[in-house]
C-alpha positions as CSV (number, residue, x, y, z in Angstrom):
1,M,21.4,25.7,2.7
2,K,19.8,23.4,0.2
3,P,16.0,23.1,0.1
4,L,14.8,19.9,1.7
5,E,12.4,17.2,0.5
6,Q,8.9,17.5,1.7
7,G,8.7,15.7,5.1
8,A,12.2,16.8,6.2
9,A,13.3,19.5,8.5
10,H,16.6,21.1,9.6
11,R,18.0,20.6,13.1
12,P,21.4,21.7,14.6
13,I,23.8,18.9,15.4
14,L,27.2,18.3,17.0
15,E,29.2,15.8,15.1
16,W,31.9,13.6,16.7
17,P,34.8,13.3,16.1
18,S,34.7,16.3,13.9
19,L,34.5,18.8,16.8
20,N,35.6,21.9,15.0
21,G,33.3,24.3,16.7
22,S,31.4,25.3,13.6
23,S,27.6,25.1,13.6
24,Q,26.1,22.3,11.5
25,V,22.6,21.2,10.6
26,D,21.2,17.8,9.6
27,A,18.2,16.7,7.7
28,I,15.6,15.1,10.0
29,A,12.5,13.2,9.2
30,E,9.4,15.2,10.3
31,E,6.9,13.4,12.5
32,M,3.7,14.8,13.9
33,P,0.3,13.6,15.2
34,V,-2.3,13.3,12.5
35,A,-5.9,13.1,13.5
36,L,-8.4,11.3,11.3
37,I,-11.9,12.6,11.7
38,Y,-14.9,10.9,10.1
39,N,-18.1,12.9,9.7
40,G,-17.0,15.2,12.6
41,L,-16.1,12.3,14.9
42,S,-12.4,11.9,15.8
43,Q,-11.5,8.2,15.2
44,A,-7.7,7.9,15.3
45,V,-4.5,9.9,16.0
46,M,-1.5,8.5,14.2
47,M,2.1,9.6,14.4
48,A,3.0,10.1,10.7
49,S,5.1,12.0,8.2
50,P,3.1,15.1,7.0
51,V,3.2,14.2,3.3
52,N,0.6,12.6,1.1
53,L,-2.0,12.9,3.8
54,A,-5.0,12.7,1.5
55,A,-3.8,9.3,0.2
56,F,-3.1,8.3,3.8
57,G,-6.7,9.1,4.8
58,L,-8.1,7.1,2.0
59,G,-5.7,4.2,2.4
60,F,-6.3,4.0,6.2
61,S,-10.0,4.0,5.7
62,L,-9.8,1.2,3.2
63,S,-7.2,-1.0,4.9
64,E,-9.0,-0.6,8.3
65,G,-12.3,-1.6,6.8
66,I,-14.0,1.7,7.6
67,I,-15.1,1.9,4.0
68,D,-15.2,-0.8,1.4
69,G,-14.4,1.4,-1.7
70,P,-13.5,4.9,-2.6
71,E,-17.0,5.6,-3.8
72,Q,-18.1,5.6,-0.1
73,L,-15.7,8.5,0.6
74,Y,-17.6,11.7,-0.3
75,G,-15.0,14.2,0.6
76,I,-11.6,14.7,2.2
77,D,-10.0,17.9,3.6
78,V,-6.5,18.1,5.0
79,T,-5.4,20.8,7.4
80,L,-1.7,20.9,8.0
81,G,-0.4,23.0,10.9
82,E,3.1,23.5,12.2
83,T,2.9,20.8,14.8
84,S,-0.1,18.6,13.9
85,A,-2.5,17.8,11.0
86,E,-6.1,16.9,10.6
87,I,-7.7,14.7,7.9
88,A,-11.4,15.3,7.8
89,L,-13.3,12.7,5.9
90,E,-17.0,12.6,4.9
91,I,-18.1,9.0,4.4
92,A,-21.4,7.4,3.6
93,T,-24.0,7.2,6.4
94,R,-24.0,3.4,6.5
95,Q,-20.2,3.2,6.9
96,F,-20.3,5.9,9.5
97,E,-22.9,3.9,11.5
98,R,-20.7,0.9,11.2
99,L,-17.7,2.9,12.3
100,K,-19.5,4.0,15.5
101,Q,-20.4,0.4,16.2
102,M,-16.8,-0.5,16.1
103,R,-16.3,1.8,19.2
104,R,-12.6,2.0,18.5
105,T,-10.3,4.9,19.2
106,L,-6.7,4.4,18.0
107,T,-3.6,6.1,19.3
108,G,-1.0,5.1,16.7
109,R,2.7,5.2,17.0
110,S,5.4,4.8,14.4
111,G,6.0,1.2,15.2
112,C,2.7,0.1,16.7
113,G,-0.4,-0.9,14.9
114,L,-2.4,-2.3,17.9
115,C,-2.6,0.8,20.1
116,G,-6.2,1.5,21.2
117,K,-7.8,-1.7,19.8
118,E,-10.4,-2.7,22.4
119,S,-10.4,-6.5,22.0
120,L,-8.5,-9.4,20.4
121,D,-11.4,-9.9,18.0
122,Q,-10.5,-6.5,16.4
123,I,-7.0,-7.7,15.8
124,R,-7.8,-11.1,14.2
125,R,-10.1,-10.0,11.4
126,V,-11.0,-12.6,8.8
127,M,-9.6,-11.6,5.5
128,P,-11.1,-12.6,2.1
129,P,-8.7,-14.8,0.2
130,V,-6.5,-12.9,-2.3
131,S,-6.6,-13.7,-6.0
132,G,-3.3,-13.7,-7.9
133,P,-3.3,-15.9,-11.0
134,F,0.2,-14.8,-12.0
135,T,3.8,-15.6,-11.2
136,V,6.8,-13.4,-10.2
137,T,10.3,-14.4,-11.1
138,H,13.0,-14.4,-8.5
139,S,15.0,-12.0,-10.6
140,A,12.1,-9.5,-10.5
141,I,12.2,-9.6,-6.7
142,Q,15.9,-9.1,-6.8
143,R,15.6,-6.2,-9.3
144,A,13.1,-4.4,-7.1
145,T,15.0,-5.0,-3.9
146,T,18.2,-3.6,-5.5
147,N,16.6,-0.5,-6.8
148,L,14.3,0.4,-3.8
149,A,16.8,2.7,-2.1
150,R,17.1,5.0,-5.1
151,H,13.3,5.5,-5.1
152,Q,13.3,6.7,-1.5
153,P,14.6,10.3,-1.5
154,L,13.3,11.1,2.0
155,Q,15.0,8.0,3.4
156,G,18.2,8.8,1.6
157,L,18.1,12.3,3.1
158,T,17.1,11.5,6.7
159,G,17.7,7.7,7.2
160,A,14.5,7.5,9.3
161,V,11.6,6.5,7.1
162,H,10.1,3.4,5.6
163,G,9.0,2.8,2.0
164,A,6.1,0.9,0.5
165,A,6.6,0.2,-3.2
166,W,4.3,-1.1,-5.9
167,C,6.3,-3.1,-8.4
168,A,5.5,-4.5,-11.9
169,L,6.0,-8.2,-12.6
170,D,9.4,-7.4,-14.1
171,G,10.6,-5.8,-10.9
172,S,10.2,-2.2,-12.1
173,I,9.2,0.1,-9.2
174,M,6.1,1.9,-10.3
175,R,5.4,4.0,-7.2
176,V,6.8,4.5,-3.7
177,C,5.3,6.1,-0.6
178,E,7.4,7.0,2.5
179,D,6.5,7.6,6.1
180,V,8.1,7.3,9.5
181,G,5.7,4.4,10.1
182,R,5.7,1.4,7.9
183,H,1.9,0.9,8.3
184,N,1.4,4.5,7.3
185,A,3.6,4.2,4.2
186,L,1.5,1.2,3.1
187,D,-1.7,3.1,3.7
188,K,-0.4,6.0,1.6
189,L,0.4,3.6,-1.2
190,I,-3.0,1.9,-1.0
191,G,-4.7,5.2,-1.0
192,S,-2.8,6.5,-4.0
193,L,-3.3,3.4,-6.1
194,W,-6.7,2.1,-5.2
195,R,-8.6,4.3,-7.5
196,E,-6.4,3.2,-10.4
197,N,-7.3,-0.5,-9.7
198,C,-3.5,-1.3,-9.7
199,L,-3.3,-3.2,-6.4
200,Q,-5.6,-6.0,-7.5
201,G,-3.8,-6.6,-10.8
202,P,-0.5,-8.3,-11.6
203,G,2.4,-6.9,-9.5
204,F,3.8,-7.1,-6.0
205,L,4.3,-5.0,-2.9
206,L,7.8,-4.4,-1.5
207,M,8.3,-3.0,2.0
208,S,11.5,-1.7,3.4
209,S,10.5,-3.0,6.8
210,R,9.8,-6.3,8.5
211,A,6.6,-8.1,7.7
212,S,4.3,-7.6,10.7
213,Y,0.9,-9.1,11.0
214,E,-0.7,-5.7,10.2
215,I,1.4,-5.2,7.0
216,V,0.0,-8.5,5.8
217,Q,-3.5,-7.7,7.0
218,K,-3.6,-4.4,5.2
219,A,-2.2,-5.9,2.0
220,A,-4.8,-8.7,2.1
221,K,-7.6,-6.1,2.6
222,A,-6.3,-4.4,-0.5
223,G,-6.2,-7.6,-2.5
224,I,-2.4,-7.8,-2.8
225,A,-1.3,-11.4,-3.6
226,V,2.5,-11.1,-3.3
227,V,4.3,-9.2,-0.5
228,A,8.1,-9.0,-0.1
229,T,9.9,-7.3,2.7
230,L,13.5,-6.5,3.3
231,S,13.5,-7.8,6.8
232,A,12.0,-10.8,8.6
233,P,8.3,-11.8,9.0
234,T,6.7,-12.6,12.3
235,S,4.9,-15.9,13.0
236,M,1.5,-14.2,13.0
237,A,2.3,-12.5,9.7
238,I,3.2,-15.9,8.1
239,D,0.1,-17.6,9.4
240,L,-2.2,-14.7,8.2
241,A,-0.5,-14.7,4.8
242,A,-0.9,-18.5,4.5
243,A,-4.6,-18.3,5.4
244,A,-5.2,-15.5,3.0
245,G,-3.5,-17.3,0.1
246,M,-0.8,-14.7,-0.1
247,T,2.8,-15.2,-1.2
248,L,5.0,-13.8,1.6
249,I,8.7,-13.2,1.0
250,G,11.1,-12.1,3.7
251,F,14.8,-11.1,3.9
252,A,14.6,-9.8,0.4
253,R,18.2,-8.8,-0.3
254,E,20.4,-8.4,-3.4
255,S,21.5,-12.0,-3.3
256,R,18.8,-14.0,-1.6
257,H,15.2,-14.0,-0.3
258,L,13.0,-16.5,1.5
259,A,9.4,-17.6,0.7
260,Y,7.3,-18.3,3.8
261,S,3.9,-19.0,2.2
262,H,2.4,-19.9,-1.2
263,A,5.6,-20.1,-3.0
264,H,3.9,-21.4,-6.1
265,R,3.7,-17.8,-7.5
266,L,7.5,-17.7,-7.7
267,T,9.4,-18.9,-10.7
268,N,12.9,-18.8,-12.0
């Protein structure tokens, strides 16, 4: 039996129509509850892939506005068990007091970014406008779209995870993070790249998923000016991208894509 990619597990299966009676196993994407604990206080439990959890903790903290920069995170400790994981984060006192005032306890799921938010005001956060004084060619979007699958080893193995990719202006894929949840994949990417100051520079985000409002919101919080997704955007995602000055691209396929907001950053 071949060793699996981190984040995958073996499970027995019965395949139809090849019912030959022999035992078979399949590669399955791992998913487990991951608790995020700030200064000893449990803040969120997210269903996530148990990989790149330190980056996930940092990215979640930044994209959710718990901290404003990595310098406000003093320490992070990941405890990975057989059926669950904990990310213990030590943050600055002022940010911890702000967190307690939020009075928010999230129960996250793979496809849900709203679970546990206590009011509509917490959903519609005002995002600072993004700054992106650069252009991206349509061919660069096509190049990244065409090559994304080969940069997703866990998806290729299990068929059950999303990918968040940071791409250079020529469409080269620089880094990809994978997770069973599209929001988690983006948080992992934000956490892994924020310290390198990559996300605020020239480049674009490519998501293997649809463009939900929270994908756009997290990207705007990270200062990302151009977001492309393989599937469709929602109306709320389009409106939020337009308000934030973000270029939002949907249905990014090998032969076409659609621009929904601020298409001035796209050139031939």
